[in-house]
MARBALUM-26743 format. One record per residue: residue number from 1; x, y, z of N, C-alpha, C in turn. Coordinates in pm, whole numbers, plus 50000, padded with zeros to 5 digits. Atoms other than C-alpha are relative to their C-alpha. Layout:
<atoms>
+-----+-------+-------+-------+-------+-------+-------+-------+-------+-------+
:   n :   n_x :   n_y :   n_z :  ca_x :  ca_y :  ca_z :   c_x :   c_y :   c_z :
+-----+-------+-------+-------+-------+-------+-------+-------+-------+-------+
: NUM :     X :     Y :     Z :     X :     Y :     Z :     X :     Y :     Z :
...
+-----+-------+-------+-------+-------+-------+-------+-------+-------+-------+
</atoms>
This chain:
<atoms>
+-----+-------+-------+-------+-------+-------+-------+-------+-------+-------+
:   n :   n_x :   n_y :   n_z :  ca_x :  ca_y :  ca_z :   c_x :   c_y :   c_z :
+-----+-------+-------+-------+-------+-------+-------+-------+-------+-------+
:   1 : 49868 : 49987 : 49991 : 19613 : 41682 : 90389 : 50130 : 49868 : 50113 :
:   2 : 49925 : 50141 : 49878 : 19704 : 41397 : 90682 : 50020 : 49897 : 49884 :
:   3 : 49970 : 50117 : 50085 : 19672 : 41119 : 90382 : 50116 : 50051 : 49879 :
:   4 : 49886 : 49959 : 50089 : 19871 : 41364 : 90140 : 50151 : 49972 : 50038 :
:   5 : 49853 : 49983 : 49907 : 20154 : 41399 : 90386 : 50054 : 49826 : 49984 :
:   6 : 49991 : 50136 : 49974 : 20129 : 41006 : 90480 : 50080 : 49963 : 49867 :
:   7 : 49979 : 50001 : 50124 : 20164 : 40956 : 90067 : 50139 : 49992 : 49934 :
:   8 : 49826 : 49931 : 50017 : 20453 : 41161 : 90040 : 50095 : 49917 : 50028 :
:   9 : 49950 : 50098 : 49955 : 20614 : 40993 : 90291 : 50042 : 49870 : 49962 :
:  10 : 49975 : 50111 : 50027 : 20605 : 40673 : 90223 : 50050 : 49973 : 49877 :
:  11 : 49944 : 49987 : 50082 : 20687 : 40732 : 89885 : 50163 : 50026 : 49990 :
:  12 : 49910 : 49960 : 49943 : 20958 : 40867 : 89971 : 50099 : 49890 : 50071 :
:  13 : 49942 : 50135 : 49934 : 21053 : 40562 : 90197 : 50038 : 49888 : 49907 :
:  14 : 49977 : 50076 : 50124 : 21055 : 40341 : 89892 : 50102 : 50037 : 49925 :
:  15 : 49912 : 49962 : 50060 : 21311 : 40554 : 89751 : 50009 : 50045 : 49873 :
:  16 : 50047 : 49885 : 50122 : 21093 : 40738 : 89494 : 50058 : 50120 : 50020 :
:  17 : 49999 : 49852 : 49957 : 21138 : 41093 : 89425 : 49919 : 50059 : 49982 :
:  18 : 50079 : 49910 : 50005 : 20893 : 41329 : 89486 : 50043 : 50140 : 49903 :
:  19 : 49951 : 49880 : 50086 : 20854 : 41597 : 89238 : 49993 : 50142 : 50040 :
:  20 : 50006 : 49861 : 49914 : 20777 : 41880 : 89474 : 49914 : 49931 : 50145 :
:  21 : 50067 : 50045 : 49899 : 20691 : 41833 : 89832 : 49784 : 50074 : 50003 :
:  22 : 50192 : 49972 : 50014 : 20246 : 41861 : 89838 : 49978 : 50114 : 50071 :
:  23 : 50051 : 49851 : 49939 : 20117 : 42199 : 89941 : 49825 : 49973 : 49993 :
:  24 : 50137 : 49976 : 50027 : 19763 : 42077 : 89788 : 49962 : 49828 : 50020 :
:  25 : 50032 : 50124 : 49992 : 19608 : 41742 : 89787 : 50059 : 49917 : 49860 :
:  26 : 50024 : 50111 : 50138 : 19783 : 41608 : 89490 : 50168 : 49945 : 50088 :
:  27 : 49916 : 50042 : 49997 : 20092 : 41398 : 89493 : 50086 : 49962 : 49872 :
:  28 : 49928 : 50010 : 50133 : 20359 : 41397 : 89217 : 50130 : 49934 : 50002 :
:  29 : 49853 : 50006 : 49975 : 20679 : 41179 : 89174 : 50023 : 49908 : 49869 :
:  30 : 49932 : 50069 : 50092 : 20905 : 41032 : 88940 : 50068 : 49809 : 50019 :
:  31 : 49913 : 50115 : 49937 : 21038 : 40656 : 88923 : 50078 : 50014 : 49830 :
:  32 : 49939 : 50030 : 50080 : 21267 : 40534 : 88628 : 49997 : 50034 : 49892 :
:  33 : 50090 : 49984 : 50133 : 21029 : 40524 : 88403 : 49832 : 49951 : 50033 :
:  34 : 50175 : 49930 : 49934 : 20690 : 40694 : 88504 : 49909 : 49951 : 49889 :
:  35 : 50095 : 50018 : 50111 : 20505 : 40630 : 88204 : 49936 : 49846 : 50016 :
:  36 : 49960 : 50170 : 49995 : 20583 : 40223 : 88255 : 49898 : 49971 : 50108 :
:  37 : 50080 : 50012 : 49807 : 20454 : 40258 : 88668 : 49859 : 50085 : 49965 :
:  38 : 50148 : 50013 : 50051 : 20127 : 40422 : 88529 : 49914 : 49933 : 49967 :
:  39 : 50085 : 50087 : 50095 : 20044 : 40197 : 88284 : 49986 : 49868 : 50104 :
:  40 : 50012 : 50125 : 49946 : 20101 : 39886 : 88526 : 49878 : 50034 : 50102 :
:  41 : 50104 : 49950 : 49894 : 19904 : 40103 : 88830 : 49876 : 49990 : 49948 :
:  42 : 50160 : 50022 : 50071 : 19632 : 40134 : 88564 : 49891 : 49885 : 50014 :
:  43 : 50064 : 50150 : 50019 : 19598 : 39785 : 88518 : 49966 : 49935 : 50152 :
:  44 : 50050 : 50027 : 49883 : 19570 : 39745 : 88889 : 49911 : 50082 : 50083 :
:  45 : 50121 : 49966 : 49940 : 19266 : 39945 : 88920 : 50014 : 50162 : 50053 :
:  46 : 49982 : 49917 : 49928 : 19442 : 40261 : 89014 : 49981 : 50142 : 49945 :
:  47 : 50047 : 49895 : 50132 : 19323 : 40584 : 88839 : 50134 : 50098 : 50033 :
:  48 : 49850 : 49954 : 50030 : 19679 : 40752 : 88780 : 50018 : 50071 : 49911 :
:  49 : 49985 : 49960 : 50135 : 19782 : 41011 : 88546 : 50187 : 49999 : 49998 :
:  50 : 49813 : 49945 : 49979 : 20146 : 41038 : 88415 : 49992 : 50120 : 49881 :
:  51 : 49985 : 49899 : 50028 : 20235 : 41372 : 88300 : 50126 : 50006 : 49890 :
:  52 : 49879 : 50028 : 50057 : 20450 : 41357 : 87989 : 50094 : 50119 : 49989 :
:  53 : 49906 : 49871 : 50002 : 20584 : 41723 : 88009 : 50092 : 50000 : 50098 :
:  54 : 49918 : 50007 : 49839 : 20713 : 41656 : 88385 : 50055 : 49844 : 50002 :
:  55 : 50007 : 50119 : 49983 : 20732 : 41302 : 88301 : 50007 : 49958 : 50159 :
:  56 : 50076 : 50046 : 49890 : 20544 : 41203 : 88633 : 49900 : 49960 : 49988 :
:  57 : 50086 : 50088 : 49998 : 20329 : 41036 : 88774 : 49907 : 50063 : 50101 :
:  58 : 50053 : 49895 : 49874 : 20036 : 41237 : 88977 : 49847 : 49921 : 50063 :
:  59 : 50146 : 50065 : 49839 : 19772 : 41101 : 89283 : 49927 : 50137 : 50007 :
:  60 : 50101 : 49852 : 49886 : 19517 : 41342 : 89376 : 49906 : 49913 : 50067 :
:  61 : 50047 : 50104 : 49903 : 19391 : 41223 : 89714 : 49880 : 50087 : 50039 :
:  62 : 50132 : 49981 : 49945 : 19025 : 41249 : 89713 : 49890 : 50001 : 50115 :
:  63 : 50064 : 49986 : 49830 : 18814 : 41342 : 90040 : 49971 : 49832 : 50035 :
:  64 : 50046 : 50113 : 49977 : 18666 : 40989 : 90027 : 50109 : 49870 : 50013 :
:  65 : 49884 : 50087 : 49994 : 18974 : 40831 : 90025 : 50069 : 49947 : 50147 :
:  66 : 49922 : 50025 : 49899 : 19125 : 40645 : 90307 : 50105 : 49959 : 50056 :
:  67 : 49861 : 50067 : 49980 : 19428 : 40523 : 90502 : 49962 : 49864 : 49947 :
:  68 : 50002 : 50158 : 50056 : 19375 : 40181 : 90398 : 50003 : 49980 : 49829 :
:  69 : 50019 : 49995 : 50153 : 19335 : 40266 : 90044 : 50152 : 50055 : 49954 :
:  70 : 49893 : 49949 : 50021 : 19664 : 40470 : 90052 : 50097 : 49860 : 50033 :
:  71 : 49954 : 50134 : 49998 : 19827 : 40138 : 90187 : 49997 : 49909 : 49932 :
:  72 : 50018 : 50106 : 50096 : 19670 : 39931 : 89939 : 50104 : 50025 : 49852 :
:  73 : 49910 : 49947 : 50108 : 19803 : 40171 : 89678 : 50162 : 49986 : 49989 :
:  74 : 49912 : 49994 : 50031 : 20171 : 40189 : 89808 : 50035 : 49839 : 50006 :
:  75 : 49967 : 50109 : 49993 : 20179 : 39811 : 89838 : 49997 : 49992 : 49821 :
:  76 : 49970 : 49996 : 50173 : 20087 : 39795 : 89433 : 50082 : 50079 : 49961 :
:  77 : 49892 : 49960 : 50065 : 20325 : 40052 : 89355 : 50127 : 49991 : 50009 :
:  78 : 49889 : 50040 : 49972 : 20593 : 39891 : 89542 : 50008 : 49890 : 49905 :
:  79 : 49962 : 50083 : 50119 : 20545 : 39614 : 89283 : 49986 : 50063 : 49871 :
:  80 : 50065 : 49997 : 50101 : 20491 : 39760 : 88999 : 50103 : 50140 : 49935 :
:  81 : 49843 : 49890 : 50032 : 20817 : 40068 : 88997 : 50110 : 49948 : 49902 :
:  82 : 49948 : 50038 : 50152 : 20976 : 40050 : 88672 : 50090 : 50154 : 50009 :
+-----+-------+-------+-------+-------+-------+-------+-------+-------+-------+
</atoms>
């Protein structure tokens, strides 16, 4: 949950809206074009999902992830936000 909380706070710091404050290892957020942002993140190698019903991007924080992975993801997210 430490990484989940870190990711959610950093996403908000980028000016991106969280769908809900995480209570599990899942972070859901919405950009002005969530589908396009998810597609661009996938092109850079990130496994994220776009949830059409909620028009959001969903990221699952798996146990093998480290802070450096989250930081790299945030860097790519900042470059690809639509």
